[in-house]
C-alpha positions in Angstrom: 17.6 59.1 61.1 20.9 58.3 60.0 22.3 55.2 59.3 26.2 53.8 58.9 28.0 54.3 55.8 29.4 50.3 56.1 30.0 47.7 58.2 33.3 48.8 58.9 32.3 51.9 60.2 29.6 49.9 62.5 33.0 48.2 63.9 35.0 50.7 64.3 31.6 52.8 66.2 31.2 49.5 68.5 34.8 49.2 69.5 34.9 53.0 70.4 31.8 52.2 72.5 33.3 49.6 74.2 36.4 51.0 75.1 34.4 53.7 77.3 32.7 51.4 79.4 34.1 49.7 82.4 31.9 47.0 84.0 29.1 48.0 81.4 28.3 50.2 78.3 24.6 50.9 78.7 24.7 54.7 79.5 27.3 55.6 77.0 25.4 53.1 74.4 22.3 55.1 74.9 24.2 58.3 74.2 26.5 57.4 71.1 23.8 55.2 69.4 20.8 57.6 69.8 21.6 61.4 70.7 25.4 61.2 68.7 25.0 59.1 65.7 21.1 59.2 65.3 20.8 55.6 63.9 18.0 54.9 66.5 15.6 56.7 68.4 15.1 56.6 72.3 12.1 54.5 71.4 14.1 52.5 69.2 16.8 51.8 71.6 14.6 51.0 74.3 13.0 48.0 72.2 16.3 46.8 71.3 17.2 47.1 74.7 14.1 45.3 76.1 14.7 42.4 73.2 18.2 42.2 73.9 17.5 41.9 77.7 15.3 38.9 77.5 17.9 37.0 74.9 20.7 35.1 76.4 23.9 36.6 76.8 25.3 40.7 77.9 22.7 43.2 76.8 24.8 45.3 74.9 26.2 42.6 73.0 22.5 41.2 72.0 22.0 45.4 71.3 24.8 45.4 69.1 23.6 42.1 67.2 20.4 44.1 66.3 21.7 47.0 65.4 24.4 45.7 62.7 21.6 43.4 61.8 19.3 46.4 61.4 21.7 48.0 58.9 23.9 45.4 57.1 22.4 42.0 57.9 24.6 38.9 59.1 27.7 41.3 58.2 27.0 43.9 60.2 26.1 42.1 62.7 29.3 40.2 63.0 31.0 43.3 62.4 29.1 45.0 65.6 29.7 42.7 68.0 33.5 42.4 66.6 33.8 45.5 67.8 32.3 45.0 71.0 34.7 42.4 71.7 37.8 42.6 70.1 40.1 45.2 71.7 38.2 44.4 75.2 39.1 41.1 74.8 43.0 41.8 74.9 42.2 44.6 77.1 40.7 42.0 79.6 43.3 39.8 79.1 46.4 42.6 79.4 44.5 43.0 82.7 43.8 39.8 84.2 48.0 39.7 84.4 48.2 42.4 85.5 45.7 41.8 88.6 47.1 38.3 89.3 50.2 40.3 90.5 48.7 43.4 91.9 45.0 42.3 93.9 46.0 41.9 96.8 47.2 46.0 96.5 44.8 48.0 99.0 44.6 50.9 96.1 43.7 48.7 93.8 40.8 47.0 96.0 39.7 50.3 96.5 39.9 51.3 92.7 38.2 49.2 91.7 35.3 49.5 94.2 34.9 52.8 93.0 34.7 52.0 89.5 31.6 49.6 90.0 30.1 52.8 92.2 31.0 55.0 88.6 28.8 52.3 86.8 25.6 52.1 89.0 25.7 55.3 88.4 25.9 55.5 85.0 23.4 52.8 84.6 20.8 54.9 87.2 21.4 57.4 85.0 20.6 56.4 81.4 17.5 54.7 82.7 16.2 57.9 83.9 17.4 59.6 80.4 15.3 56.8 78.7 12.3 57.1 81.3 10.8 59.4 79.2 10.3 56.9 76.4 8.2 54.6 78.7 4.9 57.0 78.5 4.8 55.4 75.2 4.7 51.8 76.6 0.9 50.3 76.6 1.4 49.5 80.0 2.2 53.2 81.1 4.8 55.1 83.2 3.1 54.6 86.4 2.9 50.6 85.9 6.4 50.5 84.6 8.2 52.0 87.5 5.9 49.7 89.7 7.4 47.2 88.2 10.7 48.4 88.6 10.1 49.5 92.5 9.0 45.6 92.9 12.1 44.4 91.3 14.5 46.5 93.5 12.7 45.5 96.5 12.4 42.1 95.8 16.2 41.9 94.8 17.8 44.4 96.6 15.8 45.0 99.8 14.1 41.5 100.6 17.2 38.8 99.1 14.6 37.3 96.9 16.7 34.9 94.1 16.6 37.1 91.1 15.4 33.8 89.3 11.8 34.1 91.1 11.7 37.7 91.4 11.7 38.0 87.2 9.4 35.1 86.3 6.9 36.3 88.7 7.3 40.0 87.6 8.0 39.1 84.3 5.3 37.3 84.1 2.7 39.9 85.2 4.4 42.3 83.0 3.9 40.4 79.8 0.3 39.4 80.8 -0.7 43.1 81.3 1.3 44.5 78.3 -1.2 41.3 76.0 -4.3 42.5 77.8 -3.6 46.7 77.2 -2.6 46.1 73.6 -5.0 43.6 73.2 -7.7 46.3 74.5 -5.9 49.0 71.9 -6.1 46.8 69.1 -9.7 45.0 69.4 -12.0 48.3 68.9 -9.8 49.0 65.6 -10.7 45.1 64.2 -13.9 46.2 65.5 -14.6 49.1 63.3 
């Protein structure tokens, strides 16, 4: 496994990462950080992403903070987050001014709908690529897939409020994982 040479390299890497996504860079982040730069293994990426999803704020920003902190402490965390936010902030401010002027044009509305579909496809592709890493998850692949399916059914099909679906399924997942981890470590303690 490799590591960034400096906080500046972190800043540049996360700036380039942020510039490659529209509506989310999760799929790109996995490819860049795991496959290209080899700063993380798939399991480490999945673990950090899981923690980042529980924390308040955007998942990728939380991921940037944790990766930056891992390599260069507080300085690295600020460099990675700065890379994720600085250039995109100026782009969004510029696009907002353009959008105010052109938002009623049908071609602009169609382009934004198309970009939303591309973002959804990238997220699905990233999920499929990370699925093999779930084999080492204490709950096992079938339970993880069942929880994901239950989440989709509850939110997309049943139209239940996100907060209640997540509270119920997260609690069930945490309880099951805790019980599995406890039974896995218990024989080791008894030996």
